[in-house]
TORVEXTI-364602 format. One record per residue (C-alpha): residue number from 0; residue in one letter; x, y, z. Coordinates in pm, 1 decimal, always signed. Example, Ala and Ser with C-alpha at 12.3 -4.5 7.8 and 13.67 -1.06 7.14 Angstrom:
2
rec pos 0; code A; u +1230.0; v -450.0; w +780.0
rec pos 1; code S; u +1367.0; v -106.0; w +714.0
***
This chain:
330
rec pos 0; code M; u -436.0; v +2213.0; w +423.2
rec pos 1; code D; u -627.7; v +2318.9; w +113.6
rec pos 2; code G; u -532.7; v +2681.6; w +183.7
rec pos 3; code Q; u -674.8; v +2659.1; w +534.1
rec pos 4; code T; u -511.7; v +2665.0; w +873.4
rec pos 5; code G; u -559.9; v +2363.0; w +1094.9
rec pos 6; code D; u -821.7; v +2547.6; w +1301.9
rec pos 7; code E; u -1010.9; v +2655.0; w +988.2
rec pos 8; code R; u -1005.7; v +2299.1; w +858.2
rec pos 9; code D; u -1136.7; v +2166.7; w +1187.4
rec pos 10; code R; u -1420.4; v +2422.3; w +1185.8
rec pos 11; code A; u -1512.4; v +2332.5; w +827.1
rec pos 12; code M; u -1524.7; v +1963.6; w +919.3
rec pos 13; code A; u -1731.9; v +2038.8; w +1229.3
rec pos 14; code D; u -1983.8; v +2236.2; w +1020.3
rec pos 15; code W; u -2001.6; v +1954.9; w +764.9
rec pos 16; code L; u -2072.0; v +1698.5; w +1036.2
rec pos 17; code C; u -2336.0; v +1916.2; w +1202.7
rec pos 18; code Q; u -2520.1; v +1940.3; w +871.1
rec pos 19; code R; u -2541.1; v +1561.0; w +876.3
rec pos 20; code G; u -2673.7; v +1532.0; w +1228.8
rec pos 21; code M; u -2340.7; v +1439.5; w +1388.1
rec pos 22; code D; u -2192.6; v +1599.0; w +1699.5
rec pos 23; code P; u -1831.3; v +1706.7; w +1620.5
rec pos 24; code G; u -1764.4; v +1715.6; w +1993.4
rec pos 25; code R; u -1762.2; v +1335.4; w +1980.8
rec pos 26; code L; u -1476.5; v +1312.8; w +1728.7
rec pos 27; code R; u -1177.8; v +1102.2; w +1833.3
rec pos 28; code P; u -861.0; v +1073.5; w +1620.7
rec pos 29; code L; u -771.2; v +736.1; w +1473.8
rec pos 30; code G; u -420.2; v +613.6; w +1389.7
rec pos 31; code A; u -180.3; v +826.8; w +1188.5
rec pos 32; code D; u -168.6; v +793.0; w +811.0
rec pos 33; code A; u +140.5; v +818.8; w +592.4
rec pos 34; code S; u -42.1; v +1071.3; w +372.0
rec pos 35; code T; u -197.6; v +1408.0; w +458.7
rec pos 36; code R; u -533.9; v +1238.8; w +516.9
rec pos 37; code R; u -674.2; v +1229.2; w +868.1
rec pos 38; code Y; u -919.7; v +979.0; w +1014.4
rec pos 39; code F; u -1151.8; v +1013.5; w +1311.5
rec pos 40; code R; u -1410.6; v +799.0; w +1484.7
rec pos 41; code I; u -1738.7; v +966.8; w +1578.0
rec pos 42; code M; u -2032.2; v +827.3; w +1769.8
rec pos 43; code G; u -2355.6; v +901.7; w +1586.8
rec pos 44; code P; u -2721.7; v +824.4; w +1650.8
rec pos 45; code D; u -2680.4; v +482.8; w +1486.9
rec pos 46; code G; u -2342.5; v +392.8; w +1632.4
rec pos 47; code P; u -1980.2; v +470.4; w +1546.2
rec pos 48; code R; u -1870.9; v +600.8; w +1207.4
rec pos 49; code V; u -1535.5; v +696.0; w +1055.7
rec pos 50; code V; u -1471.9; v +1046.8; w +925.7
rec pos 51; code M; u -1210.2; v +1089.0; w +653.8
rec pos 52; code D; u -1056.7; v +1432.1; w +606.8
rec pos 53; code A; u -865.4; v +1454.5; w +276.2
rec pos 54; code P; u -771.1; v +1820.5; w +219.6
rec pos 55; code A; u -706.5; v +1922.9; w -143.2
rec pos 56; code Q; u -767.8; v +1564.6; w -254.5
rec pos 57; code A; u -1089.9; v +1581.8; w -457.3
rec pos 58; code G; u -946.0; v +1334.9; w -708.8
rec pos 59; code S; u -852.2; v +1094.0; w -430.8
rec pos 60; code C; u -1204.9; v +1110.0; w -287.2
rec pos 61; code E; u -1358.3; v +1045.5; w -629.0
rec pos 62; code A; u -1122.3; v +751.9; w -678.3
rec pos 63; code F; u -1219.6; v +616.7; w -335.3
rec pos 64; code L; u -1586.8; v +618.1; w -434.5
rec pos 65; code R; u -1515.9; v +451.6; w -769.6
rec pos 66; code V; u -1296.3; v +176.9; w -624.1
rec pos 67; code Q; u -1533.0; v +121.5; w -331.3
rec pos 68; code R; u -1805.8; v +34.9; w -580.6
rec pos 69; code L; u -1575.3; v -197.5; w -775.6
rec pos 70; code M; u -1456.7; v -379.9; w -464.3
rec pos 71; code A; u -1807.2; v -415.9; w -322.8
rec pos 72; code G; u -1918.9; v -550.4; w -659.5
rec pos 73; code A; u -1638.3; v -806.1; w -648.6
rec pos 74; code G; u -1760.5; v -930.1; w -310.4
rec pos 75; code L; u -1499.2; v -762.5; w -89.7
rec pos 76; code H; u -1589.5; v -618.6; w +249.1
rec pos 77; code V; u -1527.0; v -245.4; w +217.8
rec pos 78; code P; u -1670.2; v +43.0; w +423.5
rec pos 79; code R; u -2013.8; v +165.0; w +320.6
rec pos 80; code V; u -2005.6; v +534.2; w +221.9
rec pos 81; code E; u -2275.1; v +722.0; w +412.8
rec pos 82; code A; u -2190.0; v +1075.2; w +298.7
rec pos 83; code A; u -1923.3; v +1224.6; w +75.8
rec pos 84; code D; u -1834.4; v +1573.1; w -39.9
rec pos 85; code C; u -1527.3; v +1551.3; w -258.1
rec pos 86; code R; u -1483.8; v +1925.6; w -311.9
rec pos 87; code P; u -1375.5; v +1996.0; w +47.6
rec pos 88; code G; u -1258.4; v +1634.6; w +93.0
rec pos 89; code F; u -1487.5; v +1502.0; w +367.2
rec pos 90; code M; u -1638.8; v +1152.9; w +391.6
rec pos 91; code L; u -1848.4; v +969.9; w +648.2
rec pos 92; code L; u -1786.9; v +594.9; w +634.8
rec pos 93; code E; u -1905.4; v +276.2; w +797.0
rec pos 94; code D; u -1682.3; v +186.1; w +1090.4
rec pos 95; code L; u -1528.6; v -157.8; w +1040.1
rec pos 96; code G; u -1355.6; v -141.6; w +1377.1
rec pos 97; code D; u -987.9; v -122.7; w +1459.7
rec pos 98; code D; u -898.5; v -489.6; w +1503.5
rec pos 99; code G; u -613.9; v -480.8; w +1254.2
rec pos 100; code Y; u -437.6; v -758.7; w +1071.9
rec pos 101; code L; u -94.2; v -645.8; w +1186.5
rec pos 102; code A; u -164.5; v -750.5; w +1544.6
rec pos 103; code G; u -365.5; v -1054.9; w +1438.5
rec pos 104; code L; u -88.5; v -1197.2; w +1221.9
rec pos 105; code A; u +134.6; v -1217.7; w +1528.7
rec pos 106; code G; u -113.9; v -1446.8; w +1702.0
rec pos 107; code P; u -264.5; v -1793.6; w +1667.4
rec pos 108; code D; u -514.2; v -1688.3; w +1396.9
rec pos 109; code R; u -246.9; v -1604.0; w +1139.0
rec pos 110; code A; u -328.1; v -1891.3; w +903.9
rec pos 111; code R; u -698.6; v -1812.1; w +901.5
rec pos 112; code L; u -637.7; v -1441.7; w +847.7
rec pos 113; code L; u -396.9; v -1496.0; w +559.0
rec pos 114; code D; u -631.9; v -1749.5; w +403.7
rec pos 115; code D; u -919.6; v -1500.9; w +416.5
rec pos 116; code A; u -700.3; v -1226.5; w +270.4
rec pos 117; code L; u -597.1; v -1446.4; w -22.1
rec pos 118; code H; u -961.3; v -1533.2; w -93.4
rec pos 119; code A; u -1047.2; v -1162.0; w -104.7
rec pos 120; code L; u -745.3; v -1085.0; w -320.7
rec pos 121; code V; u -831.1; v -1350.5; w -578.5
rec pos 122; code R; u -1191.9; v -1228.6; w -593.6
rec pos 123; code W; u -1064.4; v -876.9; w -659.9
rec pos 124; code Q; u -828.0; v -989.7; w -934.0
rec pos 125; code A; u -1084.5; v -1218.4; w -1097.3
rec pos 126; code A; u -1332.3; v -928.6; w -1124.5
rec pos 127; code T; u -1095.3; v -727.2; w -1348.3
rec pos 128; code R; u -1248.0; v -555.9; w -1649.7
rec pos 129; code P; u -1058.4; v -352.3; w -1910.0
rec pos 130; code D; u -1083.0; v +24.1; w -1944.6
rec pos 131; code V; u -1213.7; v +83.7; w -1591.8
rec pos 132; code L; u -905.8; v +183.4; w -1386.7
rec pos 133; code P; u -598.0; v +373.6; w -1508.9
rec pos 134; code G; u -290.0; v +167.6; w -1593.1
rec pos 135; code F; u +12.1; v +116.5; w -1370.2
rec pos 136; code D; u +240.0; v +188.6; w -1664.9
rec pos 137; code A; u +616.4; v +215.5; w -1715.8
rec pos 138; code D; u +624.3; v +589.6; w -1647.7
rec pos 139; code R; u +448.3; v +546.2; w -1313.9
rec pos 140; code L; u +678.4; v +260.3; w -1215.2
rec pos 141; code A; u +982.6; v +471.4; w -1306.4
rec pos 142; code T; u +853.9; v +766.7; w -1103.5
rec pos 143; code E; u +817.9; v +539.9; w -800.9
rec pos 144; code L; u +1164.7; v +390.0; w -840.4
rec pos 145; code A; u +1318.9; v +737.0; w -866.2
rec pos 146; code L; u +1225.0; v +794.2; w -501.3
rec pos 147; code F; u +1495.4; v +548.8; w -392.9
rec pos 148; code P; u +1807.0; v +736.3; w -511.6
rec pos 149; code A; u +1657.0; v +1078.4; w -438.9
rec pos 150; code W; u +1529.7; v +1021.1; w -87.0
rec pos 151; code Y; u +1686.3; v +705.2; w +52.2
rec pos 152; code V; u +2034.8; v +714.5; w -100.9
rec pos 153; code E; u +2102.0; v +1088.6; w -116.3
rec pos 154; code R; u +1883.2; v +1236.3; w +155.3
rec pos 155; code H; u +1876.7; v +957.1; w +413.4
rec pos 156; code L; u +2217.3; v +795.0; w +366.9
rec pos 157; code G; u +2394.7; v +1112.1; w +254.2
rec pos 158; code V; u +2549.0; v +934.2; w -47.1
rec pos 159; code V; u +2588.6; v +1134.0; w -368.9
rec pos 160; code P; u +2584.5; v +877.4; w -652.7
rec pos 161; code D; u +2842.4; v +919.5; w -928.0
rec pos 162; code A; u +2777.4; v +870.0; w -1298.4
rec pos 163; code E; u +2868.0; v +499.6; w -1288.1
rec pos 164; code W; u +2631.8; v +434.6; w -996.1
rec pos 165; code R; u +2352.5; v +608.6; w -1182.7
rec pos 166; code R; u +2423.5; v +410.4; w -1500.7
rec pos 167; code R; u +2398.0; v +84.4; w -1310.3
rec pos 168; code W; u +2089.2; v +203.8; w -1126.5
rec pos 169; code E; u +1913.5; v +304.1; w -1449.3
rec pos 170; code A; u +1991.4; v -33.5; w -1605.6
rec pos 171; code G; u +1857.3; v -221.9; w -1305.0
rec pos 172; code S; u +1549.4; v -1.5; w -1281.9
rec pos 173; code A; u +1470.3; v -48.9; w -1649.7
rec pos 174; code A; u +1494.0; v -428.1; w -1609.2
rec pos 175; code L; u +1253.8; v -419.8; w -1311.9
rec pos 176; code I; u +1008.1; v -207.5; w -1508.1
rec pos 177; code D; u +1027.2; v -444.0; w -1806.3
rec pos 178; code A; u +958.1; v -739.6; w -1577.0
rec pos 179; code A; u +654.3; v -565.5; w -1424.3
rec pos 180; code T; u +496.5; v -448.8; w -1749.0
rec pos 181; code A; u +541.7; v -794.2; w -1905.9
rec pos 182; code Q; u +311.0; v -948.7; w -1644.2
rec pos 183; code P; u -62.0; v -1003.1; w -1698.3
rec pos 184; code Q; u -249.7; v -695.3; w -1578.3
rec pos 185; code V; u -533.4; v -709.6; w -1322.7
rec pos 186; code W; u -695.6; v -473.2; w -1075.3
rec pos 187; code V; u -438.5; v -385.4; w -809.0
rec pos 188; code H; u -515.8; v -235.3; w -465.9
rec pos 189; code R; u -150.2; v -116.9; w -453.4
rec pos 190; code D; u -123.1; v -141.3; w -74.1
rec pos 191; code F; u -285.3; v -475.4; w +5.8
rec pos 192; code M; u -99.3; v -517.4; w +331.2
rec pos 193; code A; u -170.6; v -581.8; w +697.4
rec pos 194; code R; u -221.1; v -217.9; w +792.7
rec pos 195; code N; u -499.0; v -189.0; w +534.9
rec pos 196; code L; u -682.9; v -506.3; w +637.2
rec pos 197; code L; u -916.1; v -530.7; w +935.0
rec pos 198; code V; u -1035.7; v -841.3; w +1117.2
rec pos 199; code S; u -1409.4; v -825.0; w +1058.1
rec pos 200; code E; u -1716.3; v -1021.0; w +954.2
rec pos 201; code P; u -1700.6; v -1098.4; w +667.8
rec pos 202; code N; u -1323.5; v -1105.8; w +681.4
rec pos 203; code P; u -1114.5; v -910.7; w +592.8
rec pos 204; code G; u -1233.5; v -553.2; w +589.4
rec pos 205; code V; u -1035.7; v -370.3; w +320.0
rec pos 206; code I; u -947.9; v -0.6; w +347.2
rec pos 207; code D; u -720.2; v +263.9; w +191.0
rec pos 208; code F; u -787.7; v +148.8; w -164.6
rec pos 209; code Q; u -823.6; v +481.8; w -344.6
rec pos 210; code D; u -494.8; v +438.5; w -535.4
rec pos 211; code A; u -607.2; v +119.9; w -713.1
rec pos 212; code L; u -495.7; v +73.9; w -1074.4
rec pos 213; code L; u -478.5; v -187.4; w -1348.4
rec pos 214; code G; u -134.6; v -335.2; w -1287.8
rec pos 215; code P; u +92.8; v -639.5; w -1255.4
rec pos 216; code V; u -81.6; v -948.5; w -1121.7
rec pos 217; code T; u +184.9; v -1021.8; w -858.7
rec pos 218; code Y; u +180.2; v -673.4; w -705.4
rec pos 219; code D; u -85.1; v -731.7; w -438.4
rec pos 220; code P; u +37.3; v -1081.8; w -342.0
rec pos 221; code A; u +384.4; v -933.3; w -294.5
rec pos 222; code S; u +239.1; v -652.2; w -79.7
rec pos 223; code L; u +56.1; v -900.0; w +144.3
rec pos 224; code L; u +321.4; v -1170.3; w +181.2
rec pos 225; code R; u +626.0; v -940.8; w +201.0
rec pos 226; code D; u +476.6; v -679.6; w +424.0
rec pos 227; code A; u +641.6; v -355.0; w +522.5
rec pos 228; code F; u +590.4; v -417.9; w +894.2
rec pos 229; code F; u +618.2; v -791.2; w +952.8
rec pos 230; code S; u +793.6; v -1082.3; w +782.7
rec pos 231; code L; u +695.8; v -1443.4; w +728.9
rec pos 232; code D; u +949.6; v -1721.6; w +753.6
rec pos 233; code P; u +1061.9; v -1788.7; w +392.4
rec pos 234; code A; u +932.6; v -2147.2; w +398.3
rec pos 235; code E; u +594.1; v -2036.8; w +531.2
rec pos 236; code E; u +584.0; v -1756.2; w +276.5
rec pos 237; code A; u +655.0; v -2002.0; w -6.4
rec pos 238; code G; u +359.2; v -2211.3; w +103.8
rec pos 239; code W; u +127.7; v -1910.4; w +90.7
rec pos 240; code I; u +257.1; v -1811.1; w -252.2
rec pos 241; code E; u +180.2; v -2162.1; w -376.4
rec pos 242; code R; u -167.4; v -2142.9; w -224.9
rec pos 243; code Y; u -230.1; v -1805.7; w -391.4
rec pos 244; code L; u -114.2; v -1935.3; w -731.5
rec pos 245; code E; u -337.2; v -2241.1; w -706.8
rec pos 246; code R; u -643.6; v -2034.1; w -617.8
rec pos 247; code A; u -574.5; v -1766.4; w -875.6
rec pos 248; code G; u -534.2; v -2028.7; w -1144.8
rec pos 249; code R; u -864.4; v -2194.3; w -1052.4
rec pos 250; code A; u -1037.7; v -1854.2; w -1060.4
rec pos 251; code G; u -908.4; v -1780.1; w -1410.8
rec pos 252; code V; u -669.0; v -1506.4; w -1302.3
rec pos 253; code P; u -391.8; v -1482.5; w -1565.2
rec pos 254; code L; u -46.7; v -1564.7; w -1426.0
rec pos 255; code P; u +309.6; v -1517.6; w -1554.4
rec pos 256; code A; u +500.1; v -1812.9; w -1698.1
rec pos 257; code D; u +743.1; v -1798.4; w -1401.2
rec pos 258; code P; u +522.6; v -1653.6; w -1124.3
rec pos 259; code V; u +775.5; v -1681.3; w -840.3
rec pos 260; code R; u +1036.4; v -1485.4; w -1037.0
rec pos 261; code A; u +771.1; v -1231.4; w -1134.2
rec pos 262; code L; u +666.0; v -1189.5; w -770.8
rec pos 263; code D; u +1026.3; v -1152.7; w -653.7
rec pos 264; code L; u +1100.4; v -877.7; w -904.8
rec pos 265; code M; u +769.7; v -702.3; w -844.4
rec pos 266; code A; u +837.1; v -706.6; w -470.8
rec pos 267; code A; u +1183.9; v -562.3; w -532.6
rec pos 268; code Q; u +1033.8; v -269.1; w -724.0
rec pos 269; code R; u +788.6; v -209.0; w -440.3
rec pos 270; code H; u +1052.0; v -232.0; w -167.7
rec pos 271; code L; u +1283.5; v +13.2; w -343.4
rec pos 272; code K; u +992.0; v +253.4; w -385.3
rec pos 273; code V; u +881.8; v +221.8; w -23.1
rec pos 274; code L; u +1234.7; v +282.3; w +106.5
rec pos 275; code G; u +1222.7; v +610.0; w -84.6
rec pos 276; code I; u +878.2; v +694.3; w +50.9
rec pos 277; code F; u +972.6; v +614.4; w +410.0
rec pos 278; code A; u +1286.9; v +828.0; w +381.5
rec pos 279; code R; u +1074.9; v +1112.0; w +242.3
rec pos 280; code L; u +833.3; v +1076.2; w +532.4
rec pos 281; code R; u +1127.7; v +1103.2; w +769.3
rec pos 282; code H; u +1300.4; v +1403.1; w +614.4
rec pos 283; code R; u +1020.2; v +1601.2; w +451.1
rec pos 284; code D; u +710.2; v +1518.2; w +652.2
rec pos 285; code D; u +853.1; v +1473.5; w +1004.7
rec pos 286; code K; u +722.6; v +1115.5; w +1033.8
rec pos 287; code P; u +1041.1; v +938.3; w +1145.3
rec pos 288; code H; u +914.2; v +599.6; w +1261.2
rec pos 289; code Y; u +846.2; v +444.3; w +919.7
rec pos 290; code I; u +1211.8; v +438.3; w +812.9
rec pos 291; code G; u +1293.5; v +219.4; w +1113.3
rec pos 292; code D; u +1187.7; v -79.1; w +901.6
rec pos 293; code A; u +1461.8; v -13.2; w +642.0
rec pos 294; code P; u +1663.5; v -323.9; w +743.8
rec pos 295; code R; u +1360.7; v -544.3; w +669.1
rec pos 296; code F; u +1339.6; v -401.0; w +317.5
rec pos 297; code L; u +1709.9; v -441.4; w +253.5
rec pos 298; code A; u +1689.6; v -806.8; w +358.5
rec pos 299; code Y; u +1393.3; v -858.0; w +127.4
rec pos 300; code L; u +1583.2; v -701.3; w -162.6
rec pos 301; code E; u +1879.9; v -933.6; w -126.1
rec pos 302; code R; u +1647.4; v -1232.4; w -129.1
rec pos 303; code E; u +1447.9; v -1100.2; w -425.5
rec pos 304; code L; u +1730.3; v -993.7; w -655.7
rec pos 305; code R; u +2017.1; v -1233.6; w -579.4
rec pos 306; code P; u +1864.5; v -1552.4; w -730.1
rec pos 307; code Y; u +1852.6; v -1396.6; w -1079.0
rec pos 308; code P; u +2182.6; v -1338.5; w -1262.9
rec pos 309; code A; u +2040.6; v -1047.4; w -1462.5
rec pos 310; code F; u +1982.0; v -863.8; w -1133.5
rec pos 311; code H; u +2310.1; v -942.4; w -955.9
rec pos 312; code D; u +2448.3; v -598.5; w -1038.9
rec pos 313; code L; u +2145.7; v -422.5; w -890.1
rec pos 314; code A; u +2172.5; v -643.0; w -580.6
rec pos 315; code D; u +2541.1; v -549.9; w -552.1
rec pos 316; code L; u +2460.5; v -180.7; w -596.7
rec pos 317; code V; u +2204.8; v -181.4; w -316.0
rec pos 318; code G; u +2409.8; v -412.8; w -94.5
rec pos 319; code A; u +2714.4; v -185.0; w -113.8
rec pos 320; code L; u +2530.7; v +114.3; w +28.9
rec pos 321; code P; u +2608.3; v +215.0; w +388.9
rec pos 322; code S; u +2389.4; v +70.9; w +661.9
rec pos 323; code P; u +2097.3; v +300.7; w +741.3
rec pos 324; code P; u +2138.9; v +528.1; w +1043.0
rec pos 325; code A; u +1958.1; v +427.9; w +1359.4
rec pos 326; code A; u +1593.9; v +534.2; w +1353.7
rec pos 327; code A; u +1476.1; v +816.3; w +1575.6
rec pos 328; code P; u +1240.3; v +713.4; w +1855.5
rec pos 329; code A; u +875.5; v +700.4; w +1749.1
***
């Protein structure tokens, strides 16, 4: 952790909090994160706050501050930043609570929650300005896709691809990248999904946005409606996609000529990437529970690629892989 042991990091955070009138003895860990960041809740003189510990992530902290201002300016409900020191990687944030969307979407309020999330998403996209956020370009998309053969296919499944497999994979990857870069470009949260949305007032509270870029317009809708941890019935999902497209169009958000195809292919890129990330979390970072959702991603991919003849070969390539091994207990 930034050249420090865990104990040294904890002492540095405790000192930082004491300097701001907070009692580090009242720190309580929040849920685990897929990155090296840690989050804590602390009770202060004016109520609870969230402490973010991002070791060796000065750039990530600076990006968090920049995107927080952009999202607040667009009318989204994001945590207020009460103190930040990007050099060591400490932040003190408004506490939006821990009533998460993932649990809420399983209950009777699902329609209201999704409706609120789409309103926030369209506001974010409609606020896009050029030359503010870095671009989600072809090189970045290719780097993400490369995680799939390296970590999911080879490391997780134990399959060593031959030259023909790699040729087919490269062709399919290039076609997905072309489809993504051809889309209109807007501000993209890049993980606009249930785990990063909180039930709050105003709703939703949006978190974990520091990786935002200027990218394909269907990326965030795909993240929300084809979530990593829960699935909508396809008919219900289609209704929400239609609702998003209608609202985005009214708000002046630029849309692809065939938005459903664009969303399918964008979602396929994301699901291939996330399979690679979840396998890496399992085998490199000792976080085994994420890869348990691999069957959900594989089902998504079949539905996203199979309708389009140009992507049949990529669908066949993925579909022919062995079934993933059973996940280790969480």
